[in-house]
N, C-alpha and C positions, 0 to 999 in steps of 0.2 A: 504494500499500499504505498502510496505517494503523502507527503505531508498536505499537500494541494486538495487530495481526495477525502484525509483526516480532517482537516479543515473546513470542508464541505458539509461532512456528516458532523459536526459540530455547531453550524450556522444551521442545520435543518433541525436538530434537537433541542437547542435554545427557543427557535421561533416555534416550535411545537408545544410547547411549553404553555398550560393555558390556568398556571393557578400562581405566577409570580405577580400576585397584588394581593395589596390588603386594604379593609376599609377601616377606618379609623373610627374608634368608639366613639359616641357620640358629636360626631361630625360625618356631612355627607360629602366625604372626601376618598378618594380611592386612590392609592399610589401604586407603580410600579415598584417593587421591592430592588430589582438588580437588572445591571447592564449586560450584555452580551459579554463571556469571558476572553480574557486575555488569554492563549496556549502559548504553552513553551514544550520544547523536548529534550531529552536528556539520552544517552546511551544508558543501556543498565549496567555496563561495566564501567562506569565512570568512576576513577577513583575515588570521587568524594564520598561515595555509597560504602567505600570502606572506610574513611576517615570518619564517618559520621557515628561510628560504634564505640570511639574513642571517649574517656571519660570527660574531656572537657570539650566535646561537642556536644552529641545528643545521649552517648552512654552503650554500654553494654547490652542494654535492650533490644538497642536500633537492629533491624535486620536488612541483609544486602536484597535487592531485587529478585536475585537467583535463588534464594531461600523462600520466596514466596512462590516463584513460577522457576521451575529449571528452564522453562525456553524461553525465558526473559529476553528482551532485545532493545524495547526504549521504555522510560518513564514518561510520563505524561504530567503535565502541572497545568494547573486552571486559576484562574483570579477572576473573581466575579465583581465588579465595583458595584456597592450601593447606588442608588439613582441619586441624582443632584437633587430630585423632590426630597426624597427621605435625609440625603446630608443637609440640605440647608436648614431644614425644619431641625433636626439632632444639633447643628451650630448652633442654633438661635436659643434653644432650650437654656433657660436660666435654673431648671429644678433639677434633683439628682438624676432622676428617671425621667426620661423623653419618653411620651406615652407613644410619638411615632417610631423610636428605636424599639420599643417593647413589642410592638407590632411586625417592626420590620426583621428586627433581627430574631425575633420568635419565630417567624416559619423561614427563614433565609437557609437552615440546613433542610428541610421539608424540599424547597424548591431546587435544592443541588441535588439532592438525590433522585428527584423524578428527572433533572437533565441528565443523570449518570446514568440510569437506568433506559431511557432513552436513547442515547448514544451506545451504550453497550450493546444493545439490542441491535442499532445498525451494524455495528461493528462485527457482529456476531453472523451477521447474514451475511457479510462480505467475506467469512472465515477467519476474523482476527478474534482471537483470545486474550482475555483481559480479567486481572486481577487486581481486586480493591483494598490495599491493606486494611486502612482504617474501618472496613466493614466484616474485616475476618473476626472470627468466634473468639480465636486464640489473642486478640491483640493486647498488648500489654503497657500498660501506665503506672508507673514505678516513681512514687515524687522521695526526692535524695534532698536529706538538709544540708545547706552548704556548712562547712568546716567552722566556719562562726556562730550558727543557727539562725542569722538574721535572715535567711532567704531559704527559697527551696527551689531545687531543680528536678526537672520532670524527663524520665529516661522515659522512652517511648519506644514501640515496635515499630513504628513509622511515622514521618513528619511532614506534611502537607507542604508547610515554608520552607524544611530543608531542600525537599523535591524541586517546589519552584525555582527556587536558589541553584540548583545544579542544573534546570533547566532555562534558565538565563532569565527568569522573570523579575529578577529585583533581588536587594540585599537588604538584610533588617536595620531598623533604627533601633535609636535608645530607647524605644516603647517595644521592644522585642515583635514588632509588628514586621510584614515584609512592603517594601518601598517600589511600589513598580512604577512603569510610566503611566498607570491611572492612579497612582497613591496608593496610600494605605488602608481605605477603609472600603474593604469589601470582605469577601469569603474564599474561603480555599477547597480546591479539591487534587487530588492526583490519583493516576491508577498506573498499574504493571501492564504493559502488553508485548506479544509474540511479535507483533509488528517491526519490521525495519525500517524506522522513521528518523532522518536526517535532526544529527542534533543541533536546537537552536544555540547561536554563539552568543555565550555571556561578554557581555560590555564592562565587566569589572573583574576585579583581582581581590579586591578586600570584601570581607564577610557585611560591614557598614559602611560600604563607600557612597553609598548615595543618600544618605542621614546627611544634614549638614549641623546637626549638634545643636540646633538653635535653642534648646528648653523651652517651646512652646507644649508642647506634650506634658512636661512638668508641671508647668502654671495651668492646663488645662485639667489636670488629674487631681480630685478632690480628695482621694485617698492618700495621698501624700507618698505615692508607690512609686514614682519616676524621679529619683535625683537630679540634678541639674549637670552633676558630672557623670553616670553610671547610667546604669540598665533600669530598667521595669524590674522592682521587688516584686517577685510571683505570689510572696505569703503577704505581703501587706494587700496587694491587689485582691486576689481570691479572699481574703478577708473582709474588704472595704466592697467588691462585688457580690458576697453574701450576704452582707449587711443590706445593700439595696433589694436585693431579690427579697429578702424576709421582710422588708419595710414598704415595697411600693410592687414586690412581685414584675418587677424589672428588671430592665440591664442598666451597665453603667456607658461603657463605649466612650466617654468623654475625650480620649486621645485621641480616637480616629478622625474627630474633626473641629474647625478650628487651628488646623494646624497648617505651616506651610506642605507638607505631604498627604495632604488630603485626597487630592485628585492629581497629583503629579508626585516626581521626583526632581527636587530641587537640585539634587547635585547630579544628575544624570548627564551625561554629556549630551548637546544638541547635534 
């Protein structure tokens, strides 16, 4: 299968979605949730997938593509930006939990799963096999405290963000989200396939290359989880997010909007 044919099937699958919208409670407003995805490709035997199992990366729980699929040839990463209608409402919201974000973020995973189901079905019709590690029954996620006990690291069997980094879609920011050419405010997916696809050229060499370290995500974080000179503290972020869910039944997401990398990569070369 060619990259061009694969991208045609991506387009067909996204356009076939029937539930990519939410109606806001108390308002006569219906918003599209996600824009069409950016798509990137990596070789299944890319050395990065070996490096990811090292403790300073993801950790020993991480499994290389060939462990999930013996005939693995390629890894495909997707980034679905939230629409401007969603982002602009969340950007302006002053309360801890935005009703728009609660509705849009609350359904985005179901939308992505529907997209993946449709795409995988189309690929299988053309004789292409796919494995989705994040949906595997034996997927592992282990919380590992940092040496000082001030933070926590999650060692997982598979990481969409790291797959996207390998597939040339972007680099990480201080907020730990991936910054793509369409920004960081989106949702992710990835899978492994036996299709021989041409890898996307990575336009970076450093894991944080597209982050300008401006500190705006730190200013936006109501949980004080992002220091000005360091990475988002996952322990503090989880605690704050849990409190928001318990109190409002919603989600935070403040560091994804109102920042220079919301819808673009400020440090990406022109």
